[in-house]
C-alpha positions in Angstrom: -0.3 0.0 -0.1 1.4 3.5 -1.1 1.4 6.0 2.2 2.1 9.6 2.5 3.7 10.1 6.2 3.2 13.7 7.2 5.4 15.7 9.3 8.1 12.9 9.7 10.7 13.9 12.1 14.3 12.5 12.1 14.2 10.9 15.6 11.3 8.7 14.1 12.4 8.0 10.5 14.2 4.7 11.5 11.9 3.3 13.7 9.1 3.6 10.8 11.6 2.4 8.0 12.4 -0.9 10.6 9.1 -1.5 11.7 7.3 -1.4 7.7 10.1 -3.2 6.3 9.2 -4.0 2.8 5.4 -3.9 3.3 4.4 -0.5 2.2 5.6 2.1 0.1 6.2 5.0 2.4 6.4 8.5 1.4 8.1 10.5 4.1 7.3 14.3 4.0 8.7 16.9 6.9 5.4 18.7 5.8 2.4 19.3 8.0 -0.8 18.1 6.6 -3.1 21.1 5.8 -5.7 22.4 3.3 -2.6 23.5 1.2 -0.4 20.6 1.4 -3.1 17.9 1.3 -2.5 17.4 -2.7 0.9 15.7 -1.5 -1.4 12.6 -0.6 -2.5 12.2 -4.4 -2.2 8.7 -5.4 -2.0 7.5 -2.3 -4.1 4.9 -0.4 -3.1 6.2 3.1 -1.6 8.8 5.1 -0.2 8.7 8.5 -0.1 12.1 10.5 1.1 13.6 13.9 0.0 15.5 16.6 -0.1 19.2 14.7 -1.5 17.8 11.3 -4.7 19.3 10.2 -7.6 16.7 9.6 -10.7 18.9 9.6 -13.3 18.6 7.2 -12.2 20.8 4.4 -8.9 18.7 4.7 -10.6 15.2 4.9 -12.8 16.0 2.0 -9.9 16.7 -0.4 -8.2 13.5 0.8 -11.6 11.3 -0.2 -11.4 13.1 -3.2 -7.7 11.9 -4.0 -9.0 8.4 -3.2 -7.2 8.4 0.4 -9.2 5.4 2.3 -7.3 5.2 5.6 -5.5 7.7 8.1 -3.5 6.3 10.8 -2.1 8.6 13.4 1.1 8.1 15.1 -0.2 9.5 18.4 -2.7 8.5 20.9 -4.4 12.0 20.8 -6.8 12.6 17.9 -8.4 16.0 18.5 -6.7 17.3 15.3 -9.2 14.7 13.3 -12.8 15.4 12.5 -13.6 11.9 13.1 -17.6 12.1 12.5 -16.8 13.7 9.3 -14.5 11.1 8.5 -16.7 8.4 9.3 -19.5 9.9 6.8 -16.8 9.8 4.1 -16.0 6.6 4.6 -12.4 7.2 5.5 -11.1 4.5 8.5 -9.1 6.3 11.1 -6.5 4.3 13.5 -4.5 5.5 16.2 -1.7 4.5 18.7 -3.5 4.2 22.0 -0.8 3.0 24.0 3.1 3.2 23.5 4.6 4.0 26.4 2.9 5.4 29.5 6.1 4.8 31.4 7.7 7.4 29.3 5.4 10.4 30.0 4.8 9.6 33.4 8.7 9.3 34.5 9.3 12.5 32.7 6.3 14.6 34.6 7.9 13.4 37.6 11.3 14.1 36.7 9.9 17.8 35.7 8.6 18.3 39.2 11.8 17.1 40.8 13.8 19.9 38.6 11.4 22.3 39.5 11.4 21.7 42.9 15.1 21.4 43.5 16.0 24.0 41.0 18.2 21.6 38.7 18.3 23.8 35.7 19.5 27.0 37.8 22.1 24.8 39.7 23.2 23.3 36.5 23.8 26.8 35.0 25.2 28.4 38.0 28.1 25.8 38.2 28.7 26.3 34.1 29.5 30.0 35.4 31.9 28.5 38.5 29.1 29.8 40.8 28.7 27.1 43.7 26.4 29.1 46.2 23.5 27.3 47.4 21.8 30.4 47.8 18.3 30.7 46.2 18.3 26.8 45.7 16.3 25.8 48.2 13.4 23.1 47.6 11.0 20.8 49.6 10.6 17.3 50.6 8.2 15.3 48.3 7.1 13.2 51.1 4.2 14.3 52.6 3.0 16.8 50.1 -0.7 16.4 48.4 -0.4 15.8 44.4 -3.3 16.1 42.4 -3.4 13.7 39.3 -5.8 14.7 36.7 -6.8 11.7 34.7 -6.2 8.2 35.8 -5.7 6.6 32.7 -2.7 4.6 31.4 -0.1 7.5 32.1 -2.1 8.8 35.3 -2.0 5.4 36.9 2.0 5.3 36.3 2.1 8.7 38.2 0.3 7.5 41.0 2.6 4.2 41.5 5.8 6.5 41.4 4.4 9.3 43.4 3.0 6.8 46.3 6.8 5.4 46.3 7.7 9.1 47.1 5.2 9.3 50.0 2.6 11.7 48.8 -1.0 12.1 49.9 -2.8 11.2 46.6 -5.7 13.1 45.3 -7.2 12.8 41.8 -10.3 13.8 39.4 -11.4 11.5 36.7 -15.1 10.5 35.3 -14.4 6.9 36.1 -12.9 5.9 39.2 -10.6 2.9 39.7 -11.1 0.6 42.7 -7.4 -0.8 42.4 -5.8 2.4 42.8 -8.0 3.2 45.6 -7.0 0.1 47.6 -3.4 -0.6 46.8 -2.2 3.6 46.7 -4.7 5.0 48.9 -6.0 6.9 46.2 -8.8 9.6 46.9 -11.3 10.7 44.4 -12.5 14.2 44.3 -13.7 16.7 42.0 -11.8 19.2 40.4 -12.2 22.1 42.5 -11.4 20.0 45.7 -8.1 19.2 43.8 -7.2 22.4 43.3 -7.4 23.6 46.6 -5.9 20.9 48.6 -3.1 20.0 46.3 0.7 21.3 46.7 1.2 19.9 43.3 -1.1 19.3 40.3 -0.2 17.1 36.9 -2.6 16.8 34.0 -3.0 13.7 32.3 -6.7 14.2 30.8 -7.4 14.1 27.0 -8.4 17.3 25.4 -12.2 17.3 24.7 -14.3 20.1 24.7 -15.3 19.5 28.2 -11.6 19.7 29.7 -10.8 22.5 27.3 -9.1 25.4 29.3 -10.0 23.5 32.1 -7.2 25.0 34.3 -8.0 28.7 34.5 -8.7 32.0 36.4 -11.4 30.4 38.5 -9.3 27.3 39.1 -6.2 28.8 39.6 -7.9 31.4 42.4 -8.8 28.2 44.3 -5.1 26.8 44.2 -2.8 26.8 47.1 -0.2 29.7 47.1 2.6 28.4 45.6 1.5 25.4 43.7 3.3 23.6 41.1 1.6 22.8 38.2 2.5 20.5 35.4 0.9 20.0 32.0 2.6 17.2 29.8 -0.7 16.1 28.0 -2.2 18.4 25.8 -1.6 22.5 25.8 -5.2 23.5 25.6 -6.0 22.0 29.1 -4.6 24.9 30.5 -5.4 28.8 29.7 -1.6 29.9 29.1 -2.7 33.7 29.6 -4.6 32.8 33.1 -1.4 30.7 34.0 0.9 33.7 33.1 -1.4 35.9 35.4 -0.8 33.4 38.0 2.9 33.0 37.8 3.1 37.3 37.9 0.8 37.0 41.0 3.2 34.6 42.4 0.2 32.3 43.0 1.3 29.5 40.6 5.0 29.0 42.2 6.2 26.3 39.8 5.2 25.7 36.0 5.9 22.9 34.0 4.9 22.5 30.5 5.5 19.9 28.1 3.0 21.0 25.6 1.5 24.3 24.6 -1.8 25.3 23.0 -0.2 27.3 20.1 2.8 24.7 19.9 2.0 24.1 15.8 4.9 25.5 13.9 7.0 26.1 17.1 7.7 22.8 19.1 9.7 19.8 17.3 11.4 22.6 15.0 14.7 24.7 15.2 14.1 28.4 15.3 17.5 29.3 16.9 18.0 31.6 13.9 14.6 33.1 14.2 13.3 36.1 16.2 10.4 34.7 18.6 6.9 35.9 17.7 4.7 34.4 20.2 4.5 36.8 22.9 3.0 34.0 25.4 6.2 31.5 25.2 8.7 34.5 25.6 7.0 35.8 28.7 7.0 32.1 30.0 10.8 32.0 29.0 11.5 34.9 31.2 10.4 33.1 34.5 12.8 31.2 36.5 10.2 29.0 38.0 9.0 27.7 34.6 10.5 24.4 32.9 9.7 24.3 29.3 10.2 21.3 27.1 9.0 20.9 23.5 6.5 17.8 23.5 9.3 15.9 24.8 7.3 13.4 27.5 6.9 10.8 25.2 10.4 10.3 23.7 12.0 7.3 24.4 13.2 4.5 22.0 10.8 2.1 23.6 8.0 4.6 22.8 9.0 5.3 19.5 9.8 1.3 18.6 5.8 0.8 19.6 4.3 3.6 18.0 6.1 2.7 14.7 5.1 -1.0 15.3 1.5 -0.3 16.0 1.4 2.1 12.9 2.3 -0.5 10.5 0.2 -3.1 12.1 -3.1 -0.6 11.9 -2.1 -0.1 8.2 -2.1 -4.0 7.4 -5.0 -4.5 9.7 -7.2 -1.6 7.4 -6.0 -2.9 4.0 -7.0 -6.3 4.9 -10.4 -4.7 5.6 -10.4 -6.1 9.1 -11.5 -5.3 12.4 -8.9 -2.9 14.1 -8.9 -2.6 18.0 -7.0 0.6 17.5 -9.8 2.3 14.9 -11.6 5.4 16.0 -15.4 4.8 16.3 
C-alpha cells in the first residue's frame, strides 16, 4: 500500500522504516498536513499524521477526492481529526492508544523534581563557577499532596511513582479505579477540591470540549499559594494567559509545560536563527520557576518502537479490511 507520512521527524524515521520493512511504500514528508499541502497525498491509499497535522472537515473532503481511504495517527490523541466527518466519508481512522505510559509518567515526575530542586538553575550556576546554594532551597516530596487529573494509562503510572515518594494522592477522573484506591490509597474527588488541596497538580487528561481550558483563572484562584502545576498532556487543557497571570502574582509557584496550546509551527522545529514572535512563550521563558520542553515527554526508544510498530500494524489491518482494535469509532 502507498502511504504518505506527513510531519515526519528525524527522530522517528529509522523506527518507521524498520517497522515497515518491505510491507508498504512510504513517502516520508517533513510537511504538515494542511488544506494547502493535502495534494501531496494524491495517488496514495493512506496517510499517516502526527499531533499537529490538520485533518479537519475541509482537509478530509480533499483527501476523499484524492482517493485516500485510511488515516493512521502516530499518536494517542486525535483531537486534530474530525472523526464524525471521516466516518461520513468512509475514511477509516486508527491511532496508537498506548506506546509507553512509563515514558510520559517518568518525564512528568522528572519535571517535578527539576522544578522543586531547581536543577536547571543549579546546572547553569555551576557552569559559571558559581557554587553558592543561596536561592536553591526545595522541599521534600514526602508528605505533599499531589493532585492527578486523569487516571488512565499514564496517570496510573504517575500514581505508582508518587506513592513511592510517600505523597498523599488526590485525583479527578470521570471513572474511578478501585484497584488504585485499594493499593495506593488514592482519593477521588472533584476538580475544584483537588485544586484547593493540592501542593502539586499534574494533568493527564485527554483534550475534549469538556476539558478545554479546565485550568483557568477560576480554578487557579482556588489553588494553594505557591502551587506547582505540570502539563505533559495537551496544551489547551490550560489557559496559558491565566497561567501567566498566576505566575506574575506568584500564586503559581512553579509551572512545568511539555505541551503548549499554540505549539504548532513552534515545537519540534529549530528556531534558533529566528525572531520569536509568540509573546506568550516569550513571557513564560522569562520566569526562572518555569520549565519548558517541546513535547518531549513521550520521547524514549521504547515509545518510538511501539508507535512505529502499531502504526504499521494498523495499516496492515485496515488494508485487509479487518476489524482494527485501534480504529477510532
